N, C-alpha and C positions, 0 to 999 in steps of 0.2 A: 504494500500500500504506500501511497505517496504521503498522505497526511492523516494522522489520527488526532482528535482533540480529546483531552481528558479534563473534565470539570471536577472540582473538589480535590484538586491535586495537592493542596496543602493539608488535607485531612489525614487522619491515621491510615485509613485504607488506601487513599490515594498515594500515600508515601511508599507503599509496597508495590503499587501498580506502575509507577513511572518508569522504572528501569526496564522491566520486561516489555512494556508497550513501546519504549523507545527503540527496541530491537526489532519490532514488527513493521516499521515504516521508515521512510526517509526522514520525515519530520514529525515529531511529537510536539503538539502545542498543549502545554499544561496551563491550566487556568484556575483561578480562585479569586476571592476578594482580598486575600492576604497580600502583603507587600511583596512576597516572594516565597520560593520553596527551597532556598539554599543552592548548593552547587548543582548545576544542570548536567544531565547525562549527554553523551554524544548524540547529536541530532535533535536535542530537546531545546525548546525555547519557552519562555514564560510570558503570559499575557494576563494582567490583572483585569478582571471583569466582574460586574454584578449581574447575576442571573436574571434579575428583574429588569435589566436595561435591554430592551429589545434590540436597539441599534447595535449595542456592543456585542450581543450574542450573534446577531446577523453577520457582523464582520468577523467574529471569531471562527465561525464555521465555514467561511468562504474557502473553497478549494479542498475541503476535507473529503475523505472517503467514508469515514465512520466517526461517530462520537461516542465516547464512553462517559456517560453522565452520572457522576457520583456527587455532584455539588448539591447541598441542601443544608437546612438546619436538621440535625440528626437526633432530635429529642422531641418529646411531646412538649407543646408550647401553645399559647393562645392562637386562635385561628388567624387573628390579624398579623401576628408575627410570622406565621408560616405562609401567608398568602403570597408575598413577593417571591421569596426564594424557592419555595416548594411547589406552589401551584402555578403562578405566572412564569416562574423560571422554567418549569417543565414545558409549558406551552411555547415559550420562546425557543427552547432547544428544538422541539419537533417542527415548529413552523420554519425556523431557519434551515433545518436539515432538508425539509421539503423544497424550499425555494432554491437551495444550492445543489439539489440533486444528489444528496448523500445516499449511500446504499443502505445504511443500517444505523439505528440507535441502540446502544447497549446501556440499559438503565438499571441503576441500583435501586430496585424496589425493596420490599421488606416483608418479613413475616407478619408485620403489623397491619398489612392489608387484609389479613385473614386471622387476626390475632385472637378473636373470640371463640374460635373452634377449640375443642378440648383435645389434649394431646392424644388421648385414646382413639380419636376419630380417624387417625392416620390419613389425613386429607391429601388429595392429589393436586396436580397443577391446574385442574379444571373446576375447582369448587367456586361457588359464588363468594363475592367479597363479604367479609365481616370485620370491618376495621375496629381497632380497640382504642381509637382516639383520633384527634385531628391530624396527627402525624400519619397514622395509617390511612386516614381518609385521603390525604394528599397522594399517597402511593396508589390508592384505588383510582383516583383521577388520572394519574399519569399512565397507569396500565390501560385504562379505557381510551385515553388519548392515543396511545400507541397502537391499539387495535384499530381505532378509527382511521388513523393516518395510513395504516397498512391496507385496510379495505377500500379506502377512498383514493389513495395516491400511490400505493405500492411501495411505501417506505417500510422496510423491514424493521422489526424491533425484537429484542430479546430482553425480557424483564427478569432480573435476578432477585428473587425474594430471599434476601439474606436473613439468616436466623440470628446467630451470635458470633460475629467475627471479632473475638477478643480472647484474652487469656481465660482459661477455665478456672473459675473460682467459686462456683455454686452448683447445686445439683441440677438445675435446669440445663446448664451448659453441657452436661454430660450427654444430652441428646441433641442440643442445638448448635454445638460448636462448628465453626468453619475456620479451619487453619489458614494462615496466610498463603502457604503453598497451594492449598486447594482453591483459595480465592483466585490466585493467579491463573491456575489451570481453568477455572470456571470462566473468567473473563476472556482468556485466550481462545477457548472453544467457542464462546459467543461471537468472537471476531472472525475466526478462521473457518467456521463451518460454511460450506459453499452456499447453501440456501437455508434460510430459517423461517421466512414469512414472519408472522407474529407468534412469539412463543414466550412461555413462562417456565422458569426452572427455579427450584429451591437452592439457595446457597447454603449448603450444609455438608459437612464431612461425612465419612463412612462410619458414623457412630452406631454402636450396638443399640442405643436407646433412642435413635432418631424418631421424631414424632410425625414425620411427613413421608409421603410416597412420591419419589422423583421419577418413577418409571415412565411417566407420560412425556418426559423430556429427554429420553435416552438417545434420540436422534442427534443431539448436540455432541455426543461423544464424551461428555463429562464423566470421568471415573475417579471420584475422590479416593485418596490414599490414606488419609489420616483418620484416627479413631480416638475419641475422647475417653474411651474406657481405660486408657493408660493412667488417667487421673482419678479414677473412680474410688479407689481404696482410701486415698487421703481425703477427698471431698466428702464421702459418705461418713467417714469417721468423725468429721467435724460438724456434720449437719444435724439440725434439731429434728424433732418429729414433724412429719408432714401433716398438713391440714387440707383434707379433701374438699372442704367447702370454700377455700380461698382461690379466687380466679387466677391470682398470680402463680399458683402452684399447679392448677389443672388446665389452664388455657395455654395455647402455643405462644401467645403474646407475652407471657410471663408478667412481670410487674406492670407493664403497660395495660394489661387487661383489668387490673384492679384500681388503676389510677383514675382520678377525676380528669376528664378531658380538658386540656389546656394547662395542666400542671406538670412541670418537669419531672422526669423519672430517672434519667441517667445518673444524677448525683447520688442516688441511693443504691446504685448497682456496683459501685467500686470497680469500675472499668479502668484497667491500667493503660495509661497513654504511652505505649511502647512504639510510637511511630518510628519509621526507619529514617535515619539521617540521609539527606541528599548528598 
């Protein structure tokens, strides 16, 4: 490919994607609202841009083959805060991609688009949306936007419903963990699969306790290699008794499922900021 655009490049997940994406194209354009992303990789350049700025996103995607859209507020928040980056930003990405004739949008969706299903349901990639908050609602909007732009304009989209891409430090993550190596494989498969149309795939590693069924997205060739069971003994030894009436423990959305919509959740989840240095 000649040019790939990565939004959210200054974020934790973006920091792990920059180097492998830079090897897949002649030019990787990394973008975020941050001032920069540190040392650039060969073939990479950085453009600061606000996702809610339609003109800036239009210019950003000019000449690109594909866009990997990971930019967003990545926590539950008031609807008004999410409206610009998460809702309008998604529209700006898809609309610019259509106007510039991009082949595909690879989108960082989330399990929170379906977060109110129970883990025992073993949901597949074709279930109806059941968002667990405004953040999840934004993911539903973008997934539906992607489907519409595929059916109306032939713009392919692969929506990656990421579960928990962070260090394993709680019992839920024993089923929902996505390792950074598997994240890279997932995004790579979403980019190099010859034909995708519109597709949804869960971003999760090969965990023994996985709460979702990814078989409906097998055509992408994603074959995760890591398994959170390696952490199970230590995690379970420290865990308290389970509460089967708590949505945070029985729903795939975890703490988001029990939170009041609009109120932040990540601060209570003890997520380690282990982003990769550029």
